[in-house]
C-alpha positions as CSV (number, residue, x, y, z in Angstrom):
1,X,-22.5,233.1,251.4
2,X,-19.3,234.7,251.3
3,X,-15.9,233.3,251.6
4,X,-14.4,233.3,255.2
5,X,-12.0,236.4,255.4
6,X,-8.3,235.1,255.9
7,X,-8.3,236.9,259.7
8,X,-11.1,234.8,260.3
9,X,-9.5,231.4,258.8
10,X,-6.1,232.1,260.9
11,X,-8.1,232.7,264.1
12,X,-9.9,229.2,263.3
13,X,-6.4,227.7,262.9
14,X,-4.8,228.8,266.4
15,X,-8.2,227.5,267.6
16,X,-7.4,224.1,266.4
17,X,-3.5,223.9,267.7
18,X,-4.8,225.0,270.9
19,X,-7.3,221.9,270.8
20,X,-4.6,219.8,269.9
21,X,-2.3,220.5,272.4
22,X,-4.8,220.1,274.9
23,X,-5.5,216.7,273.7
24,X,-1.6,216.0,274.2
25,X,-1.2,217.5,277.4
26,X,-4.6,215.2,278.3
27,X,-2.8,212.0,276.7
28,X,0.8,212.5,277.8
29,X,0.2,210.6,280.9
30,X,-1.6,207.6,279.1
31,X,1.5,207.7,276.5
32,X,3.8,207.1,279.3
33,X,2.1,204.5,281.1
34,X,2.1,202.5,278.1
35,X,5.5,203.3,277.1
36,X,6.1,201.9,280.8
37,X,4.1,198.9,280.1
38,X,5.9,198.2,277.1
39,X,9.6,198.4,278.7
40,X,8.4,196.5,282.0
41,X,6.6,193.9,279.8
42,X,9.9,193.0,277.8
43,X,11.9,193.0,281.1
44,X,9.8,190.9,282.6
45,X,9.9,188.2,279.6
46,X,13.8,188.6,279.7
47,X,14.0,188.0,283.4
48,X,11.9,185.0,283.2
49,X,14.1,183.6,280.4
50,X,17.2,184.4,282.7
51,X,15.4,182.8,285.6
52,X,14.7,179.4,283.7
53,X,18.3,179.6,282.2
54,X,19.5,179.5,285.7
55,X,17.3,177.5,287.5
56,X,17.9,174.5,284.8
57,X,21.8,174.8,285.1
58,X,21.7,174.7,289.1
59,X,19.5,171.6,288.4
60,X,21.8,170.1,286.2
61,X,24.8,170.9,288.1
62,X,23.2,169.5,291.5
63,X,22.3,166.4,289.6
64,X,25.9,165.8,288.3
65,X,27.5,166.4,292.3
66,X,24.7,164.0,293.1
67,X,25.6,161.5,290.8
68,X,29.1,161.6,291.6
69,X,28.8,161.9,295.4
70,X,26.0,160.6,296.7
71,X,26.0,163.8,299.2
72,X,22.9,166.0,299.0
73,X,24.9,168.8,300.7
74,X,27.6,169.1,298.1
75,X,24.8,168.9,295.7
76,X,23.1,171.9,297.1
77,X,26.1,173.7,297.2
78,X,27.1,173.1,293.7
79,X,24.0,174.1,292.6
80,X,23.8,177.4,294.4
81,X,27.4,178.0,293.3
82,X,26.2,177.7,289.3
83,X,23.2,179.4,290.0
84,X,24.9,182.1,291.8
85,X,26.9,182.8,288.3
86,X,24.0,183.0,286.2
87,X,22.3,186.8,286.0
88,X,18.7,187.4,287.0
89,X,17.8,190.8,286.6
90,X,21.0,191.9,287.0
91,X,22.3,190.1,289.8
92,X,23.4,186.2,290.3
93,X,20.2,183.8,291.6
94,X,20.5,183.1,295.0
95,X,19.0,179.9,296.6
96,X,17.9,178.1,299.9
97,X,18.6,174.9,300.8
98,X,14.9,174.2,300.6
99,X,15.0,175.2,297.1
100,X,16.5,171.7,296.3
101,X,14.3,168.8,296.6
102,X,15.5,165.0,296.0
103,X,13.8,162.2,294.8
104,X,13.5,159.9,292.1
105,X,13.0,160.1,288.4
106,X,11.4,157.3,286.6
107,X,10.3,157.0,282.8
108,X,7.0,156.2,281.6
109,X,5.8,153.9,278.9
110,X,5.3,157.2,276.8
111,X,9.2,158.0,277.3
112,X,8.3,160.8,279.6
113,X,9.6,161.3,282.9
114,X,8.2,161.7,286.4
115,X,9.6,162.9,289.3
116,X,8.5,161.7,292.8
117,X,9.9,163.9,295.6
118,X,11.8,162.0,298.0
119,X,11.3,158.9,296.2
120,X,13.9,156.0,296.0
121,X,16.6,155.5,294.5
122,X,17.5,158.9,294.9
123,X,18.5,159.5,291.3
124,X,17.1,163.4,290.5
125,X,16.9,166.8,291.8
126,X,14.6,169.3,291.3
127,X,15.4,173.0,292.1
128,X,12.7,175.5,292.4
129,X,14.3,179.1,291.4
130,X,12.3,182.2,293.0
131,X,12.3,185.9,292.8
132,X,9.2,186.3,294.7
133,X,8.7,188.9,297.9
134,X,10.2,186.0,300.1
135,X,13.1,184.6,298.2
136,X,16.7,185.6,298.7
137,X,16.8,188.2,296.2
138,X,13.3,189.4,296.3
139,X,10.8,190.5,293.7
140,X,12.4,191.8,290.3
141,X,12.1,195.5,290.4
142,X,10.7,197.3,287.5
143,X,11.9,200.6,285.8
144,X,8.0,201.8,286.2
145,X,7.8,200.1,289.5
146,X,6.2,203.5,290.9
147,X,3.0,202.9,288.4
148,X,2.3,199.7,290.1
149,X,2.3,201.2,293.6
150,X,5.8,200.5,294.3
151,X,5.5,196.5,293.6
152,X,8.3,194.5,291.6
153,X,7.4,191.7,289.5
154,X,7.1,188.3,291.2
155,X,8.0,185.1,288.8
156,X,9.1,181.6,289.6
157,X,10.9,178.8,287.6
158,X,11.6,175.0,288.6
159,X,13.9,172.2,286.6
160,X,14.3,168.8,287.4
161,X,17.5,167.1,286.3
162,X,18.3,163.4,286.9
163,X,20.6,160.5,286.4
164,X,20.3,156.9,285.8
165,X,23.5,155.5,287.8
166,X,23.7,151.8,287.8
167,X,25.0,149.2,290.0
168,X,25.2,145.8,287.6
169,X,26.0,142.2,288.6
170,X,26.8,140.0,285.7
171,X,25.8,136.5,286.9
172,X,27.5,133.8,284.8
173,X,27.0,130.1,284.3
174,X,30.5,128.3,284.3
175,X,29.1,124.7,284.4
176,X,30.9,122.2,282.1
177,X,28.4,122.8,279.4
178,X,29.6,126.3,278.8
179,X,32.9,124.6,277.6
180,X,31.3,123.3,274.5
181,X,31.4,124.7,271.2
182,X,28.8,127.3,270.3
183,X,27.5,124.8,267.3
184,X,27.0,121.9,269.9
185,X,23.6,121.6,270.5
186,X,24.1,119.2,273.9
187,X,23.0,120.3,276.8
188,X,25.4,118.8,278.8
189,X,28.7,117.7,278.8
190,X,30.5,114.0,279.6
191,X,33.1,113.1,281.4
192,X,34.9,111.6,278.7
193,X,34.9,114.9,276.6
194,X,38.3,115.9,276.2
195,X,37.3,120.0,277.0
196,X,36.0,118.7,280.7
197,X,39.6,118.9,281.8
198,X,40.8,122.0,279.9
199,X,40.5,125.8,279.9
200,X,37.7,127.1,277.9
201,X,38.4,126.4,273.8
202,X,38.0,129.4,271.4
203,X,34.8,128.0,270.0
204,X,33.4,127.5,273.0
205,X,30.2,129.4,274.3
206,X,32.4,130.8,277.2
207,X,34.6,132.4,274.8
208,X,31.6,133.5,272.8
209,X,30.1,134.7,276.5
210,X,33.4,136.9,276.7
211,X,33.0,138.4,273.8
212,X,29.3,139.5,274.5
213,X,31.0,140.9,277.7
214,X,33.2,143.1,275.9
215,X,30.4,144.4,274.1
216,X,28.2,145.1,276.9
217,X,31.4,146.7,278.9
218,X,32.7,149.3,275.8
219,X,28.3,150.5,275.6
220,X,28.8,150.9,279.9
221,X,32.0,153.1,278.9
222,X,29.9,155.1,276.3
223,X,27.6,156.3,278.7
224,X,27.3,159.8,280.4
225,X,26.3,157.9,283.8
226,X,28.3,156.1,286.0
227,X,27.9,152.7,286.3
228,X,29.8,150.1,288.7
229,X,29.9,146.3,287.8
230,X,30.1,143.2,289.6
231,X,31.2,139.3,288.2
232,X,29.6,136.6,290.1
233,X,30.0,133.0,288.2
234,X,28.7,129.9,289.5
235,X,28.3,126.0,288.8
236,X,28.1,123.4,291.8
237,X,30.8,122.5,294.4
238,X,33.2,120.6,291.7
239,X,36.0,118.7,292.1
240,X,37.7,116.8,289.0
241,X,40.8,116.9,286.8
242,X,42.8,117.9,289.5
243,X,41.1,120.8,290.6
244,X,38.4,121.9,293.0
245,X,35.9,124.7,292.3
246,X,33.2,126.5,294.8
247,X,29.7,126.4,293.2
248,X,29.9,130.2,293.7
249,X,32.3,132.8,293.7
250,X,32.5,136.6,293.7
251,X,35.3,137.0,290.9
252,X,34.7,140.8,290.7
253,X,33.2,143.2,293.6
254,X,31.3,146.5,292.4
255,X,34.0,148.4,290.5
256,X,33.6,151.7,288.5
257,X,37.4,150.0,286.9
258,X,36.2,148.3,283.7
259,X,39.9,146.8,283.3
260,X,39.2,144.9,286.8
261,X,35.9,143.2,284.8
262,X,38.3,142.2,281.8
263,X,40.8,140.7,283.9
264,X,38.5,139.0,285.7
265,X,37.0,137.7,282.6
266,X,40.4,136.9,281.2
267,X,41.4,134.8,284.7
268,X,37.8,133.0,284.0
269,X,38.7,131.8,280.1
270,X,42.3,130.8,281.3
271,X,41.2,128.7,284.7
272,X,40.0,124.8,284.6
273,X,36.4,124.7,286.0
274,X,33.2,123.0,285.7
275,X,30.0,121.5,287.5
276,X,26.3,121.8,287.3
277,X,24.0,124.8,287.4
278,X,23.2,126.1,290.8
279,X,21.6,129.3,289.0
280,X,19.9,130.3,292.3
281,X,22.8,130.5,294.3
282,X,24.9,132.8,291.9
283,X,21.4,135.2,292.0
284,X,21.7,134.9,296.1
285,X,25.2,136.1,295.8
286,X,24.8,138.4,293.6
287,X,21.6,139.8,295.7
288,X,24.4,140.3,298.4
289,X,26.7,141.9,296.7
290,X,23.7,144.6,295.1
291,X,23.0,145.6,298.4
292,X,26.0,145.4,300.3
293,X,28.7,148.1,301.2
294,X,30.0,148.4,297.8
295,X,26.4,149.8,296.2
296,X,25.4,152.8,296.2
297,X,22.2,154.3,297.2
298,X,21.6,156.6,294.4
299,X,22.1,153.6,291.8
300,X,19.3,151.6,290.6
301,X,20.3,147.9,291.1
302,X,20.5,145.5,288.3
303,X,21.1,141.5,288.2
304,X,22.1,139.8,284.5
305,X,21.8,136.2,284.7
306,X,23.1,134.1,281.8
307,X,22.8,130.3,281.8
308,X,23.0,127.5,279.1
309,X,20.6,124.7,281.2
310,X,18.3,124.1,283.6
311,X,18.8,124.5,287.2
312,X,20.2,122.0,289.4
313,X,19.3,123.1,293.1
314,X,16.3,123.6,294.9
315,X,15.6,127.3,294.4
316,X,13.7,127.8,291.4
317,X,15.6,131.2,289.5
318,X,11.8,133.1,289.7
319,X,12.1,132.7,293.3
320,X,15.4,134.0,293.8
321,X,14.5,137.0,291.2
322,X,11.7,137.5,293.3
323,X,13.6,138.1,296.4
324,X,16.0,140.6,294.4
325,X,13.1,142.4,293.4
326,X,12.3,142.9,297.1
327,X,15.7,144.5,297.6
328,X,14.8,146.9,294.3
329,X,16.8,144.9,292.2
330,X,15.9,144.5,288.6
331,X,16.6,141.0,287.1
332,X,17.4,140.6,283.5
333,X,18.3,136.9,282.1
334,X,19.4,135.1,279.4
335,X,19.5,131.7,277.9
336,X,22.1,130.7,275.6
337,X,22.9,127.8,273.2
338,X,20.6,124.9,272.8
339,X,18.6,125.5,276.1
340,X,15.4,123.1,276.2
341,X,11.9,124.7,276.4
342,X,11.5,124.2,279.9
343,X,14.8,126.2,280.8
344,X,13.7,128.9,278.5
345,X,10.6,129.1,280.8
346,X,12.1,128.9,283.8
347,X,14.0,131.7,282.7
348,X,11.4,133.5,281.4
349,X,9.8,133.4,284.7
350,X,12.5,134.8,286.3
351,X,12.6,137.7,284.5
352,X,9.0,138.5,285.0
353,X,9.5,138.0,288.4
354,X,12.5,140.3,288.6
355,X,10.6,143.4,286.6
356,X,13.4,142.4,283.7
357,X,13.6,141.5,280.5
358,X,14.6,137.8,278.6
359,X,16.3,137.1,276.1
360,X,17.2,133.5,273.9
361,X,20.4,133.8,272.2
362,X,20.4,130.6,270.5
363,X,24.4,131.5,268.9
364,X,26.9,134.5,269.1
365,X,25.6,136.7,267.4
366,X,22.2,136.8,269.3
367,X,24.3,137.0,272.4
368,X,25.9,140.1,271.2
369,X,22.6,141.6,270.3
370,X,20.8,140.6,274.1
371,X,23.8,142.0,275.9
372,X,23.7,145.4,273.8
373,X,20.1,145.6,274.3
374,X,20.2,145.1,277.9
375,X,23.4,147.5,278.0
376,X,20.7,150.1,275.8
377,X,18.6,149.9,278.6
378,X,20.8,150.7,281.4
379,X,22.4,153.7,279.7
380,X,20.1,156.5,280.3
381,X,20.4,160.1,281.3
382,X,17.5,162.3,282.0
383,X,17.8,166.1,281.9
């Protein structure tokens, strides 16, 4: 067979070039389609990320405003403002009022937070960010929307931000035995004791309590949430040593000003008081304070009850705690000093009835630790 002539080889090469051109013309629309999908896919991913970020920030802003003011309208306005300042597909994100859902967020035993719409107390905001056909900004226009019959890209994101603000009432035992030395194992003070007609001495249980309250307040001051704190003290109606004390007093109403708490404690440690231990009377007044006009609807309600002796009135502390729990008040209890087993059991029962913790503090160090742990259980911000 003779080798192909030069003329034949040139003709064959021209045919091949023509076939390649035909293939290219046929494949060009496919290549353009793939290019369009690649560009739009990247743009869709970017839009999703922008929508997520804008929705997260709107939820946090709305939650922060709700925590500060308790006003849903202001929370929505703040969330909208922050959303509009964040770009999604080239424009600020617009939200409807209906995109804001208010409710309650709680932490499960696994540590995860769950949101319940319309739950109480109201302490969380869920924001539904949308770029859909019925959203204020509509769907996202794609670069190659014409390849999709003119349809845009629809995407959504939701974010929940919550806070744990707390209204706290410290219910403190100011019976005569609280003026005993921390190291004293007695459960009561005799009338002949030189401390009975004096203010608390520096080594007394009351001064140890005062130090523990300072630690508690310092931890509250370090949180991002806003806590209101009040002080109720209790003993019994008492007339002795030239003074008359009531069985229960509201020594400081709920306040955001922690200096007022310090001032109230300073006054109590420079005052002569005494009497028996009407624990449930103190808890009843605390319950009134935590459900009264000074309490916030968006705050968790918490009662911390401390005693160093057996209750001396007719109502068991557990019954008082159950009544508080019915008003959504959590009750923590602390027994301090050389409390008999029955006193510890009574206050453990009160903590169970009130859904809180019980701590026994035989000395000042464990008392500080108990208040620190309670503060740690309160001072939580969820986002």
